[in-house]
Residue, then its C-alpha position, 0 to 999 in steps of 0.5 A: m499499500k503506497r503511502s506519503v512520507q515527509v523527508e528533508i534532503a538538503g534543506q528541502s522538504l519532500s513528500i515521497v510516495s512509496d510501498e516501503g515503510e516510513q523508516y526505510v524511506q527515511q533511511l534513503a533520504d538520510y543517505v542522500d542528504e549525507k552525500v549531498r553534505e559531503v559533495s557540498g563540503g558543508r557550504t550552505t550556498y552552492n549550485p543545487q543542480r551541480v551537487a545533485l548531479l555529483v551526488a547522482i554519479q557517486l551513487a551510480d558509482e556505489l551501485l555499479r561496484e556493488k553490482d560487479l562485486h555481487r556478479r563476482f561473488r555469484a560466479q564464485v558460488e556457481a563455480k564451487l557449486a559446479a566443482l561440488e557437483q562433479a566431485l559428488a558425481e565422481h563419488e557416486a560413480t565409485l560407489a556404484p557396483e560395476t555391471 
């Protein structure tokens, strides 16, 4: 069920409609607000469009790095699973009576 959550990012009050809970939406807003503060260097006057673009680039970088990490981890798990399946098949073959 969608509901509206009031958050504040970079001093701007926003109403976000989401299926997620208020706590999760607030956590997202806090994270973005933290990134805005990092990029703006704590200055109160800055070009909001420029800061938004820089924050978007940082978040995209984080996302792509996490996706790559996930892809590599998944490949490792799949390789280990294949090796385990092969070892199991070989073990079963040694246990099977010869005909």
